[in-house]
CHARMM internal coordinates of N, CA and C (Angstrom, degrees):
IC EDIT
DIST 1 N 1 CA 1.4390
DIST 1 CA 1 C 1.5268
ANGL 1 N 1 CA 1 C 107.90
DIST 1 C 2 N 1.3185
ANGL 1 CA 1 C 2 N 116.79
DIHE 1 N 1 CA 1 C 2 N 129.62
DIST 2 N 2 CA 1.4619
ANGL 1 C 2 N 2 CA 121.43
DIHE 1 CA 1 C 2 N 2 CA -179.33
DIST 2 CA 2 C 1.5162
ANGL 2 N 2 CA 2 C 110.43
DIHE 1 C 2 N 2 CA 2 C -82.95
DIST 2 C 3 N 1.3233
ANGL 2 CA 2 C 3 N 114.63
DIHE 2 N 2 CA 2 C 3 N 140.28
DIST 3 N 3 CA 1.4492
ANGL 2 C 3 N 3 CA 119.65
DIHE 2 CA 2 C 3 N 3 CA 175.56
DIST 3 CA 3 C 1.5130
ANGL 3 N 3 CA 3 C 108.24
DIHE 2 C 3 N 3 CA 3 C -102.13
DIST 3 C 4 N 1.3138
ANGL 3 CA 3 C 4 N 115.20
DIHE 3 N 3 CA 3 C 4 N 145.55
DIST 4 N 4 CA 1.4580
ANGL 3 C 4 N 4 CA 119.69
DIHE 3 CA 3 C 4 N 4 CA 174.83
DIST 4 CA 4 C 1.5187
ANGL 4 N 4 CA 4 C 109.15
DIHE 3 C 4 N 4 CA 4 C -79.11
DIST 4 C 5 N 1.3288
ANGL 4 CA 4 C 5 N 115.64
DIHE 4 N 4 CA 4 C 5 N 150.86
DIST 5 N 5 CA 1.4590
ANGL 4 C 5 N 5 CA 120.20
DIHE 4 CA 4 C 5 N 5 CA 177.06
DIST 5 CA 5 C 1.5217
ANGL 5 N 5 CA 5 C 108.74
DIHE 4 C 5 N 5 CA 5 C -66.28
DIST 5 C 6 N 1.3432
ANGL 5 CA 5 C 6 N 117.38
DIHE 5 N 5 CA 5 C 6 N 143.14
DIST 6 N 6 CA 1.4585
ANGL 5 C 6 N 6 CA 120.06
DIHE 5 CA 5 C 6 N 6 CA 178.09
DIST 6 CA 6 C 1.5187
ANGL 6 N 6 CA 6 C 111.33
DIHE 5 C 6 N 6 CA 6 C -59.90
DIST 6 C 7 N 1.2977
ANGL 6 CA 6 C 7 N 116.52
DIHE 6 N 6 CA 6 C 7 N 146.69
DIST 7 N 7 CA 1.4629
ANGL 6 C 7 N 7 CA 122.29
DIHE 6 CA 6 C 7 N 7 CA -177.71
DIST 7 CA 7 C 1.5287
ANGL 7 N 7 CA 7 C 110.09
DIHE 6 C 7 N 7 CA 7 C -90.56
DIST 7 C 8 N 1.3156
ANGL 7 CA 7 C 8 N 116.04
DIHE 7 N 7 CA 7 C 8 N 152.27
DIST 8 N 8 CA 1.4532
ANGL 7 C 8 N 8 CA 122.61
DIHE 7 CA 7 C 8 N 8 CA 175.97
DIST 8 CA 8 C 1.5271
ANGL 8 N 8 CA 8 C 108.28
DIHE 7 C 8 N 8 CA 8 C -132.61
DIST 8 C 9 N 1.3168
ANGL 8 CA 8 C 9 N 115.51
DIHE 8 N 8 CA 8 C 9 N 166.83
DIST 9 N 9 CA 1.4648
ANGL 8 C 9 N 9 CA 119.06
DIHE 8 CA 8 C 9 N 9 CA 179.17
DIST 9 CA 9 C 1.5185
ANGL 9 N 9 CA 9 C 110.15
DIHE 8 C 9 N 9 CA 9 C -68.86
DIST 9 C 10 N 1.3528
ANGL 9 CA 9 C 10 N 116.19
DIHE 9 N 9 CA 9 C 10 N 148.08
DIST 10 N 10 CA 1.4550
ANGL 9 C 10 N 10 CA 120.20
DIHE 9 CA 9 C 10 N 10 CA 176.95
DIST 10 CA 10 C 1.5225
ANGL 10 N 10 CA 10 C 109.92
DIHE 9 C 10 N 10 CA 10 C -65.31
DIST 10 C 11 N 1.3490
ANGL 10 CA 10 C 11 N 114.88
DIHE 10 N 10 CA 10 C 11 N 141.70
DIST 11 N 11 CA 1.4538
ANGL 10 C 11 N 11 CA 119.37
DIHE 10 CA 10 C 11 N 11 CA 177.54
DIST 11 CA 11 C 1.5163
ANGL 11 N 11 CA 11 C 113.44
DIHE 10 C 11 N 11 CA 11 C 86.13
DIST 11 C 12 N 1.3153
ANGL 11 CA 11 C 12 N 117.36
DIHE 11 N 11 CA 11 C 12 N -5.68
DIST 12 N 12 CA 1.4583
ANGL 11 C 12 N 12 CA 120.29
DIHE 11 CA 11 C 12 N 12 CA 179.79
DIST 12 CA 12 C 1.5305
ANGL 12 N 12 CA 12 C 108.47
DIHE 11 C 12 N 12 CA 12 C -91.81
DIST 12 C 13 N 1.3291
ANGL 12 CA 12 C 13 N 116.64
DIHE 12 N 12 CA 12 C 13 N 83.06
DIST 13 N 13 CA 1.4663
ANGL 12 C 13 N 13 CA 121.82
DIHE 12 CA 12 C 13 N 13 CA -175.29
DIST 13 CA 13 C 1.5151
ANGL 13 N 13 CA 13 C 113.01
DIHE 12 C 13 N 13 CA 13 C -63.60
DIST 13 C 14 N 1.3353
ANGL 13 CA 13 C 14 N 117.23
DIHE 13 N 13 CA 13 C 14 N -41.88
DIST 14 N 14 CA 1.4632
ANGL 13 C 14 N 14 CA 120.29
DIHE 13 CA 13 C 14 N 14 CA -179.06
DIST 14 CA 14 C 1.5255
ANGL 14 N 14 CA 14 C 110.39
DIHE 13 C 14 N 14 CA 14 C -66.18
DIST 14 C 15 N 1.3429
ANGL 14 CA 14 C 15 N 115.97
DIHE 14 N 14 CA 14 C 15 N -39.85
DIST 15 N 15 CA 1.4706
ANGL 14 C 15 N 15 CA 119.39
DIHE 14 CA 14 C 15 N 15 CA 178.52
DIST 15 CA 15 C 1.5187
ANGL 15 N 15 CA 15 C 111.40
DIHE 14 C 15 N 15 CA 15 C -65.24
DIST 15 C 16 N 1.3374
ANGL 15 CA 15 C 16 N 116.25
DIHE 15 N 15 CA 15 C 16 N -39.77
DIST 16 N 16 CA 1.4630
ANGL 15 C 16 N 16 CA 120.01
DIHE 15 CA 15 C 16 N 16 CA 179.28
DIST 16 CA 16 C 1.5288
ANGL 16 N 16 CA 16 C 110.47
DIHE 15 C 16 N 16 CA 16 C -66.28
DIST 16 C 17 N 1.3370
ANGL 16 CA 16 C 17 N 116.66
DIHE 16 N 16 CA 16 C 17 N -40.60
DIST 17 N 17 CA 1.4527
ANGL 16 C 17 N 17 CA 120.78
DIHE 16 CA 16 C 17 N 17 CA 178.41
DIST 17 CA 17 C 1.5277
ANGL 17 N 17 CA 17 C 110.59
DIHE 16 C 17 N 17 CA 17 C -61.80
DIST 17 C 18 N 1.3141
ANGL 17 CA 17 C 18 N 117.02
DIHE 17 N 17 CA 17 C 18 N -43.20
DIST 18 N 18 CA 1.4666
ANGL 17 C 18 N 18 CA 120.51
DIHE 17 CA 17 C 18 N 18 CA 178.81
DIST 18 CA 18 C 1.5194
ANGL 18 N 18 CA 18 C 111.20
DIHE 17 C 18 N 18 CA 18 C -63.59
DIST 18 C 19 N 1.3248
ANGL 18 CA 18 C 19 N 116.62
DIHE 18 N 18 CA 18 C 19 N -40.20
DIST 19 N 19 CA 1.4650
ANGL 18 C 19 N 19 CA 119.59
DIHE 18 CA 18 C 19 N 19 CA 178.25
DIST 19 CA 19 C 1.5270
ANGL 19 N 19 CA 19 C 111.00
DIHE 18 C 19 N 19 CA 19 C -64.35
DIST 19 C 20 N 1.3221
ANGL 19 CA 19 C 20 N 116.96
DIHE 19 N 19 CA 19 C 20 N -39.70
DIST 20 N 20 CA 1.4560
ANGL 19 C 20 N 20 CA 120.14
DIHE 19 CA 19 C 20 N 20 CA 178.18
DIST 20 CA 20 C 1.5205
ANGL 20 N 20 CA 20 C 111.67
DIHE 19 C 20 N 20 CA 20 C -65.81
DIST 20 C 21 N 1.3303
ANGL 20 CA 20 C 21 N 117.11
DIHE 20 N 20 CA 20 C 21 N -38.49
DIST 21 N 21 CA 1.4560
ANGL 20 C 21 N 21 CA 120.80
DIHE 20 CA 20 C 21 N 21 CA 179.44
DIST 21 CA 21 C 1.5267
ANGL 21 N 21 CA 21 C 111.89
DIHE 20 C 21 N 21 CA 21 C -69.73
DIST 21 C 22 N 1.3336
ANGL 21 CA 21 C 22 N 117.02
DIHE 21 N 21 CA 21 C 22 N -30.80
DIST 22 N 22 CA 1.4569
ANGL 21 C 22 N 22 CA 120.64
DIHE 21 CA 21 C 22 N 22 CA -178.86
DIST 22 CA 22 C 1.5244
ANGL 22 N 22 CA 22 C 112.53
DIHE 21 C 22 N 22 CA 22 C -86.97
DIST 22 C 23 N 1.3172
ANGL 22 CA 22 C 23 N 118.14
DIHE 22 N 22 CA 22 C 23 N -13.77
DIST 23 N 23 CA 1.4614
ANGL 22 C 23 N 23 CA 122.03
DIHE 22 CA 22 C 23 N 23 CA -178.54
DIST 23 CA 23 C 1.5182
ANGL 23 N 23 CA 23 C 109.18
DIHE 22 C 23 N 23 CA 23 C -73.15
DIST 23 C 24 N 1.3348
ANGL 23 CA 23 C 24 N 117.05
DIHE 23 N 23 CA 23 C 24 N 118.40
DIST 24 N 24 CA 1.4563
ANGL 23 C 24 N 24 CA 121.55
DIHE 23 CA 23 C 24 N 24 CA -175.91
DIST 24 CA 24 C 1.5258
ANGL 24 N 24 CA 24 C 112.93
DIHE 23 C 24 N 24 CA 24 C -104.87
DIST 24 C 25 N 1.3178
ANGL 24 CA 24 C 25 N 118.19
DIHE 24 N 24 CA 24 C 25 N 11.50
DIST 25 N 25 CA 1.4555
ANGL 24 C 25 N 25 CA 119.66
DIHE 24 CA 24 C 25 N 25 CA 177.73
DIST 25 CA 25 C 1.5142
ANGL 25 N 25 CA 25 C 108.93
DIHE 24 C 25 N 25 CA 25 C -69.20
DIST 25 C 26 N 1.3081
ANGL 25 CA 25 C 26 N 117.84
DIHE 25 N 25 CA 25 C 26 N 134.32
DIST 26 N 26 CA 1.4502
ANGL 25 C 26 N 26 CA 122.42
DIHE 25 CA 25 C 26 N 26 CA 178.56
DIST 26 CA 26 C 1.5166
ANGL 26 N 26 CA 26 C 114.48
DIHE 25 C 26 N 26 CA 26 C 89.07
DIST 26 C 27 N 1.3273
ANGL 26 CA 26 C 27 N 117.91
DIHE 26 N 26 CA 26 C 27 N -2.87
DIST 27 N 27 CA 1.4608
ANGL 26 C 27 N 27 CA 119.49
DIHE 26 CA 26 C 27 N 27 CA 179.94
DIST 27 CA 27 C 1.5174
ANGL 27 N 27 CA 27 C 111.75
DIHE 26 C 27 N 27 CA 27 C -64.08
DIST 27 C 28 N 1.3137
ANGL 27 CA 27 C 28 N 117.72
DIHE 27 N 27 CA 27 C 28 N -38.32
DIST 28 N 28 CA 1.4591
ANGL 27 C 28 N 28 CA 120.41
DIHE 27 CA 27 C 28 N 28 CA -178.28
DIST 28 CA 28 C 1.5229
ANGL 28 N 28 CA 28 C 110.45
DIHE 27 C 28 N 28 CA 28 C -62.55
DIST 28 C 29 N 1.3101
ANGL 28 CA 28 C 29 N 117.52
DIHE 28 N 28 CA 28 C 29 N -43.37
DIST 29 N 29 CA 1.4609
ANGL 28 C 29 N 29 CA 121.14
DIHE 28 CA 28 C 29 N 29 CA 178.86
DIST 29 CA 29 C 1.5241
ANGL 29 N 29 CA 29 C 110.56
DIHE 28 C 29 N 29 CA 29 C -62.42
DIST 29 C 30 N 1.3087
ANGL 29 CA 29 C 30 N 117.14
DIHE 29 N 29 CA 29 C 30 N -42.22
DIST 30 N 30 CA 1.4643
ANGL 29 C 30 N 30 CA 120.67
DIHE 29 CA 29 C 30 N 30 CA 179.18
DIST 30 CA 30 C 1.5271
ANGL 30 N 30 CA 30 C 110.67
DIHE 29 C 30 N 30 CA 30 C -64.84
DIST 30 C 31 N 1.3189
ANGL 30 CA 30 C 31 N 117.72
DIHE 30 N 30 CA 30 C 31 N -39.65
DIST 31 N 31 CA 1.4619
ANGL 30 C 31 N 31 CA 120.91
DIHE 30 CA 30 C 31 N 31 CA 179.09
DIST 31 CA 31 C 1.5237
ANGL 31 N 31 CA 31 C 110.74
DIHE 30 C 31 N 31 CA 31 C -64.88
DIST 31 C 32 N 1.3245
ANGL 31 CA 31 C 32 N 117.15
DIHE 31 N 31 CA 31 C 32 N -43.75
DIST 32 N 32 CA 1.4608
ANGL 31 C 32 N 32 CA 120.25
DIHE 31 CA 31 C 32 N 32 CA 177.43
DIST 32 CA 32 C 1.5249
ANGL 32 N 32 CA 32 C 110.61
DIHE 31 C 32 N 32 CA 32 C -63.11
DIST 32 C 33 N 1.3185
ANGL 32 CA 32 C 33 N 117.70
DIHE 32 N 32 CA 32 C 33 N -38.01
DIST 33 N 33 CA 1.4594
ANGL 32 C 33 N 33 CA 120.90
DIHE 32 CA 32 C 33 N 33 CA 178.99
DIST 33 CA 33 C 1.5296
ANGL 33 N 33 CA 33 C 110.90
DIHE 32 C 33 N 33 CA 33 C -64.41
DIST 33 C 34 N 1.3128
ANGL 33 CA 33 C 34 N 117.85
DIHE 33 N 33 CA 33 C 34 N -40.15
DIST 34 N 34 CA 1.4618
ANGL 33 C 34 N 34 CA 121.66
DIHE 33 CA 33 C 34 N 34 CA 179.27
DIST 34 CA 34 C 1.5203
ANGL 34 N 34 CA 34 C 110.61
DIHE 33 C 34 N 34 CA 34 C -65.89
DIST 34 C 35 N 1.3323
ANGL 34 CA 34 C 35 N 117.00
DIHE 34 N 34 CA 34 C 35 N -45.06
DIST 35 N 35 CA 1.4669
ANGL 34 C 35 N 35 CA 120.65
DIHE 34 CA 34 C 35 N 35 CA 179.31
DIST 35 CA 35 C 1.5247
ANGL 35 N 35 CA 35 C 110.39
DIHE 34 C 35 N 35 CA 35 C -63.03
DIST 35 C 36 N 1.3314
ANGL 35 CA 35 C 36 N 116.89
DIHE 35 N 35 CA 35 C 36 N -42.51
DIST 36 N 36 CA 1.4626
ANGL 35 C 36 N 36 CA 120.85
DIHE 35 CA 35 C 36 N 36 CA 178.63
DIST 36 CA 36 C 1.5269
ANGL 36 N 36 CA 36 C 110.82
DIHE 35 C 36 N 36 CA 36 C -62.96
DIST 36 C 37 N 1.3227
ANGL 36 CA 36 C 37 N 117.37
DIHE 36 N 36 CA 36 C 37 N -40.56
DIST 37 N 37 CA 1.4628
ANGL 36 C 37 N 37 CA 120.90
DIHE 36 CA 36 C 37 N 37 CA 178.97
DIST 37 CA 37 C 1.5318
ANGL 37 N 37 CA 37 C 111.16
DIHE 36 C 37 N 37 CA 37 C -64.59
DIST 37 C 38 N 1.3173
ANGL 37 CA 37 C 38 N 117.25
DIHE 37 N 37 CA 37 C 38 N -39.56
DIST 38 N 38 CA 1.4655
ANGL 37 C 38 N 38 CA 121.01
DIHE 37 CA 37 C 38 N 38 CA 178.56
DIST 38 CA 38 C 1.5245
ANGL 38 N 38 CA 38 C 110.12
DIHE 37 C 38 N 38 CA 38 C -63.04
DIST 38 C 39 N 1.3418
ANGL 38 CA 38 C 39 N 116.45
DIHE 38 N 38 CA 38 C 39 N -45.61
DIST 39 N 39 CA 1.4621
ANGL 38 C 39 N 39 CA 119.37
DIHE 38 CA 38 C 39 N 39 CA 178.15
DIST 39 CA 39 C 1.5214
ANGL 39 N 39 CA 39 C 111.37
DIHE 38 C 39 N 39 CA 39 C -63.76
DIST 39 C 40 N 1.3100
ANGL 39 CA 39 C 40 N 117.43
DIHE 39 N 39 CA 39 C 40 N -38.31
DIST 40 N 40 CA 1.4705
ANGL 39 C 40 N 40 CA 120.72
DIHE 39 CA 39 C 40 N 40 CA -179.83
DIST 40 CA 40 C 1.5248
ANGL 40 N 40 CA 40 C 110.81
DIHE 39 C 40 N 40 CA 40 C -64.31
DIST 40 C 41 N 1.3127
ANGL 40 CA 40 C 41 N 117.38
DIHE 40 N 40 CA 40 C 41 N -42.27
DIST 41 N 41 CA 1.4667
ANGL 40 C 41 N 41 CA 120.81
DIHE 40 CA 40 C 41 N 41 CA 179.03
DIST 41 CA 41 C 1.5271
ANGL 41 N 41 CA 41 C 110.11
DIHE 40 C 41 N 41 CA 41 C -66.03
DIST 41 C 42 N 1.3330
ANGL 41 CA 41 C 42 N 116.89
DIHE 41 N 41 CA 41 C 42 N -41.16
DIST 42 N 42 CA 1.4632
ANGL 41 C 42 N 42 CA 120.42
DIHE 41 CA 41 C 42 N 42 CA 178.54
DIST 42 CA 42 C 1.5292
ANGL 42 N 42 CA 42 C 110.80
DIHE 41 C 42 N 42 CA 42 C -63.55
DIST 42 C 43 N 1.3196
ANGL 42 CA 42 C 43 N 117.01
DIHE 42 N 42 CA 42 C 43 N -42.66
DIST 43 N 43 CA 1.4640
ANGL 42 C 43 N 43 CA 120.55
DIHE 42 CA 42 C 43 N 43 CA 179.43
DIST 43 CA 43 C 1.5257
ANGL 43 N 43 CA 43 C 111.08
DIHE 42 C 43 N 43 CA 43 C -66.05
DIST 43 C 44 N 1.3222
ANGL 43 CA 43 C 44 N 117.50
DIHE 43 N 43 CA 43 C 44 N -40.94
DIST 44 N 44 CA 1.4651
ANGL 43 C 44 N 44 CA 120.93
DIHE 43 CA 43 C 44 N 44 CA 179.00
DIST 44 CA 44 C 1.5241
ANGL 44 N 44 CA 44 C 110.05
DIHE 43 C 44 N 44 CA 44 C -62.27
DIST 44 C 45 N 1.3048
ANGL 44 CA 44 C 45 N 117.76
DIHE 44 N 44 CA 44 C 45 N -43.25
DIST 45 N 45 CA 1.4612
ANGL 44 C 45 N 45 CA 121.35
DIHE 44 CA 44 C 45 N 45 CA 178.01
DIST 45 CA 45 C 1.5179
ANGL 45 N 45 CA 45 C 111.94
DIHE 44 C 45 N 45 CA 45 C -63.42
DIST 45 C 46 N 1.3197
ANGL 45 CA 45 C 46 N 116.44
DIHE 45 N 45 CA 45 C 46 N -42.78
DIST 46 N 46 CA 1.4629
ANGL 45 C 46 N 46 CA 120.77
DIHE 45 CA 45 C 46 N 46 CA 179.19
DIST 46 CA 46 C 1.5214
ANGL 46 N 46 CA 46 C 111.20
DIHE 45 C 46 N 46 CA 46 C -64.00
DIST 46 C 47 N 1.3251
ANGL 46 CA 46 C 47 N 116.84
DIHE 46 N 46 CA 46 C 47 N -44.87
DIST 47 N 47 CA 1.4593
ANGL 46 C 47 N 47 CA 120.02
DIHE 46 CA 46 C 47 N 47 CA 179.19
DIST 47 CA 47 C 1.5293
ANGL 47 N 47 CA 47 C 111.37
DIHE 46 C 47 N 47 CA 47 C -64.42
DIST 47 C 48 N 1.3159
ANGL 47 CA 47 C 48 N 117.28
DIHE 47 N 47 CA 47 C 48 N -35.90
DIST 48 N 48 CA 1.4640
ANGL 47 C 48 N 48 CA 121.17
DIHE 47 CA 47 C 48 N 48 CA 177.63
DIST 48 CA 48 C 1.5300
ANGL 48 N 48 CA 48 C 110.37
DIHE 47 C 48 N 48 CA 48 C -63.90
DIST 48 C 49 N 1.3331
ANGL 48 CA 48 C 49 N 116.74
DIHE 48 N 48 CA 48 C 49 N -44.60
DIST 49 N 49 CA 1.4638
ANGL 48 C 49 N 49 CA 120.06
DIHE 48 CA 48 C 49 N 49 CA 179.15
DIST 49 CA 49 C 1.5284
ANGL 49 N 49 CA 49 C 111.19
DIHE 48 C 49 N 49 CA 49 C -64.21
DIST 49 C 50 N 1.3251
ANGL 49 CA 49 C 50 N 116.93
DIHE 49 N 49 CA 49 C 50 N -41.42
DIST 50 N 50 CA 1.4703
ANGL 49 C 50 N 50 CA 120.80
DIHE 49 CA 49 C 50 N 50 CA 179.27
DIST 50 CA 50 C 1.5246
ANGL 50 N 50 CA 50 C 110.13
DIHE 49 C 50 N 50 CA 50 C -63.94
DIST 50 C 51 N 1.3196
ANGL 50 CA 50 C 51 N 117.40
DIHE 50 N 50 CA 50 C 51 N -44.13
DIST 51 N 51 CA 1.4698
ANGL 50 C 51 N 51 CA 119.80
DIHE 50 CA 50 C 51 N 51 CA -178.71
DIST 51 CA 51 C 1.5253
ANGL 51 N 51 CA 51 C 111.19
DIHE 50 C 51 N 51 CA 51 C -65.35
DIST 51 C 52 N 1.3287
ANGL 51 CA 51 C 52 N 117.20
DIHE 51 N 51 CA 51 C 52 N -37.81
DIST 52 N 52 CA 1.4706
ANGL 51 C 52 N 52 CA 119.50
DIHE 51 CA 51 C 52 N 52 CA 177.08
DIST 52 CA 52 C 1.5222
ANGL 52 N 52 CA 52 C 111.02
DIHE 51 C 52 N 52 CA 52 C -63.62
DIST 52 C 53 N 1.3190
ANGL 52 CA 52 C 53 N 116.61
DIHE 52 N 52 CA 52 C 53 N -43.05
DIST 53 N 53 CA 1.4621
ANGL 52 C 53 N 53 CA 120.78
DIHE 52 CA 52 C 53 N 53 CA -179.35
DIST 53 CA 53 C 1.5233
ANGL 53 N 53 CA 53 C 110.64
DIHE 52 C 53 N 53 CA 53 C -66.08
DIST 53 C 54 N 1.3209
ANGL 53 CA 53 C 54 N 117.74
DIHE 53 N 53 CA 53 C 54 N -41.03
DIST 54 N 54 CA 1.4666
ANGL 53 C 54 N 54 CA 120.54
DIHE 53 CA 53 C 54 N 54 CA 177.26
DIST 54 CA 54 C 1.5270
ANGL 54 N 54 CA 54 C 111.07
DIHE 53 C 54 N 54 CA 54 C -64.27
DIST 54 C 55 N 1.3235
ANGL 54 CA 54 C 55 N 116.66
DIHE 54 N 54 CA 54 C 55 N -40.70
DIST 55 N 55 CA 1.4596
ANGL 54 C 55 N 55 CA 120.11
DIHE 54 CA 54 C 55 N 55 CA 177.84
DIST 55 CA 55 C 1.5160
ANGL 55 N 55 CA 55 C 111.66
DIHE 54 C 55 N 55 CA 55 C -62.80
DIST 55 C 56 N 1.3232
ANGL 55 CA 55 C 56 N 116.73
DIHE 55 N 55 CA 55 C 56 N -41.11
DIST 56 N 56 CA 1.4642
ANGL 55 C 56 N 56 CA 120.28
DIHE 55 CA 55 C 56 N 56 CA 178.10
DIST 56 CA 56 C 1.5213
ANGL 56 N 56 CA 56 C 110.97
DIHE 55 C 56 N 56 CA 56 C -63.56
DIST 56 C 57 N 1.3311
ANGL 56 CA 56 C 57 N 116.84
DIHE 56 N 56 CA 56 C 57 N -42.71
DIST 57 N 57 CA 1.4599
ANGL 56 C 57 N 57 CA 120.18
DIHE 56 CA 56 C 57 N 57 CA 179.76
DIST 57 CA 57 C 1.5215
ANGL 57 N 57 CA 57 C 111.44
DIHE 56 C 57 N 57 CA 57 C -65.70
DIST 57 C 58 N 1.3191
ANGL 57 CA 57 C 58 N 117.73
DIHE 57 N 57 CA 57 C 58 N -40.69
DIST 58 N 58 CA 1.4595
ANGL 57 C 58 N 58 CA 120.05
DIHE 57 CA 57 C 58 N 58 CA 178.45
DIST 58 CA 58 C 1.5250
ANGL 58 N 58 CA 58 C 111.05
DIHE 57 C 58 N 58 CA 58 C -65.43
DIST 58 C 59 N 1.3220
ANGL 58 CA 58 C 59 N 117.23
DIHE 58 N 58 CA 58 C 59 N -40.87
DIST 59 N 59 CA 1.4683
ANGL 58 C 59 N 59 CA 120.65
DIHE 58 CA 58 C 59 N 59 CA 178.10
DIST 59 CA 59 C 1.5237
ANGL 59 N 59 CA 59 C 110.63
DIHE 58 C 59 N 59 CA 59 C -63.35
DIST 59 C 60 N 1.3046
ANGL 59 CA 59 C 60 N 116.79
DIHE 59 N 59 CA 59 C 60 N -43.04
DIST 60 N 60 CA 1.4581
ANGL 59 C 60 N 60 CA 121.21
DIHE 59 CA 59 C 60 N 60 CA 179.78
DIST 60 CA 60 C 1.5349
ANGL 60 N 60 CA 60 C 110.36
DIHE 59 C 60 N 60 CA 60 C -63.03
DIST 60 C 61 N 1.3238
ANGL 60 CA 60 C 61 N 116.57
DIHE 60 N 60 CA 60 C 61 N -42.45
DIST 61 N 61 CA 1.4627
ANGL 60 C 61 N 61 CA 120.49
DIHE 60 CA 60 C 61 N 61 CA 179.84
DIST 61 CA 61 C 1.5240
ANGL 61 N 61 CA 61 C 111.27
DIHE 60 C 61 N 61 CA 61 C -66.12
DIST 61 C 62 N 1.3313
ANGL 61 CA 61 C 62 N 116.98
DIHE 61 N 61 CA 61 C 62 N -44.50
DIST 62 N 62 CA 1.4691
ANGL 61 C 62 N 62 CA 119.00
DIHE 61 CA 61 C 62 N 62 CA -179.63
DIST 62 CA 62 C 1.5208
ANGL 62 N 62 CA 62 C 111.42
DIHE 61 C 62 N 62 CA 62 C -66.58
DIST 62 C 63 N 1.3289
ANGL 62 CA 62 C 63 N 117.88
DIHE 62 N 62 CA 62 C 63 N -37.32
DIST 63 N 63 CA 1.4690
ANGL 62 C 63 N 63 CA 120.50
DIHE 62 CA 62 C 63 N 63 CA 176.26
DIST 63 CA 63 C 1.5229
ANGL 63 N 63 CA 63 C 110.71
DIHE 62 C 63 N 63 CA 63 C -65.49
DIST 63 C 64 N 1.3199
ANGL 63 CA 63 C 64 N 116.88
DIHE 63 N 63 CA 63 C 64 N -37.44
DIST 64 N 64 CA 1.4516
ANGL 63 C 64 N 64 CA 120.79
DIHE 63 CA 63 C 64 N 64 CA 178.87
DIST 64 CA 64 C 1.5220
ANGL 64 N 64 CA 64 C 110.61
DIHE 63 C 64 N 64 CA 64 C -65.32
DIST 64 C 65 N 1.3252
ANGL 64 CA 64 C 65 N 116.39
DIHE 64 N 64 CA 64 C 65 N -40.83
DIST 65 N 65 CA 1.4675
ANGL 64 C 65 N 65 CA 120.20
DIHE 64 CA 64 C 65 N 65 CA 179.22
DIST 65 CA 65 C 1.5184
ANGL 65 N 65 CA 65 C 111.18
DIHE 64 C 65 N 65 CA 65 C -69.35
DIST 65 C 66 N 1.3150
ANGL 65 CA 65 C 66 N 118.15
DIHE 65 N 65 CA 65 C 66 N -35.17
DIST 66 N 66 CA 1.4538
ANGL 65 C 66 N 66 CA 122.28
DIHE 65 CA 65 C 66 N 66 CA -179.77
DIST 66 CA 66 C 1.5331
ANGL 66 N 66 CA 66 C 110.67
DIHE 65 C 66 N 66 CA 66 C -69.26
DIST 66 C 67 N 1.3091
ANGL 66 CA 66 C 67 N 116.51
DIHE 66 N 66 CA 66 C 67 N -35.46
DIST 67 N 67 CA 1.4743
ANGL 66 C 67 N 67 CA 120.75
DIHE 66 CA 66 C 67 N 67 CA -175.94
DIST 67 CA 67 C 1.5243
ANGL 67 N 67 CA 67 C 112.79
DIHE 66 C 67 N 67 CA 67 C -81.16
DIST 67 C 68 N 1.3008
ANGL 67 CA 67 C 68 N 119.54
DIHE 67 N 67 CA 67 C 68 N -5.44
DIST 68 N 68 CA 1.4645
ANGL 67 C 68 N 68 CA 121.24
DIHE 67 CA 67 C 68 N 68 CA 178.46
DIST 68 CA 68 C 1.5252
ANGL 68 N 68 CA 68 C 108.51
DIHE 67 C 68 N 68 CA 68 C -69.17
DIST 68 C 69 N 1.2736
ANGL 68 CA 68 C 69 N 113.85
DIHE 68 N 68 CA 68 C 69 N 131.06
DIST 69 N 69 CA 1.4839
ANGL 68 C 69 N 69 CA 116.95
DIHE 68 CA 68 C 69 N 69 CA 178.83
DIST 69 CA 69 C 1.5266
ANGL 69 N 69 CA 69 C 109.50
DIHE 68 C 69 N 69 CA 69 C -88.80
DIST 69 C 70 N 1.3050
ANGL 69 CA 69 C 70 N 113.90
DIHE 69 N 69 CA 69 C 70 N 146.04
DIST 70 N 70 CA 1.4612
ANGL 69 C 70 N 70 CA 119.66
DIHE 69 CA 69 C 70 N 70 CA -179.58
DIST 70 CA 70 C 1.5167
ANGL 70 N 70 CA 70 C 108.37
DIHE 69 C 70 N 70 CA 70 C -113.62
DIST 70 C 71 N 1.3091
ANGL 70 CA 70 C 71 N 115.26
DIHE 70 N 70 CA 70 C 71 N 118.16
DIST 71 N 71 CA 1.4640
ANGL 70 C 71 N 71 CA 119.57
DIHE 70 CA 70 C 71 N 71 CA 177.62
DIST 71 CA 71 C 1.5197
ANGL 71 N 71 CA 71 C 108.59
DIHE 70 C 71 N 71 CA 71 C -120.46
DIST 71 C 72 N 1.3066
ANGL 71 CA 71 C 72 N 117.74
DIHE 71 N 71 CA 71 C 72 N 117.36
DIST 72 N 72 CA 1.4770
ANGL 71 C 72 N 72 CA 120.26
DIHE 71 CA 71 C 72 N 72 CA -178.32
DIST 72 CA 72 C 1.5264
ANGL 72 N 72 CA 72 C 112.46
DIHE 71 C 72 N 72 CA 72 C -74.89
END
COOR INIT
IC SEED 1 N 1 CA 1 C
IC BUILD
């Protein structure tokens, strides 16, 4: 069950700011979003490193095949 944020008097900016800072609704969603973003960045970095290494290996293999001399 969702609770409504506590009410404050109109024009009380400091009181409203304090209520907003103390309001913890939605924190769980934000925490999950941060964790998901961290994993996404880690996965992107890992995939980038793997693709670079595969590209280097393919280039090395193709250069090796090109440099083979053929003598009939």
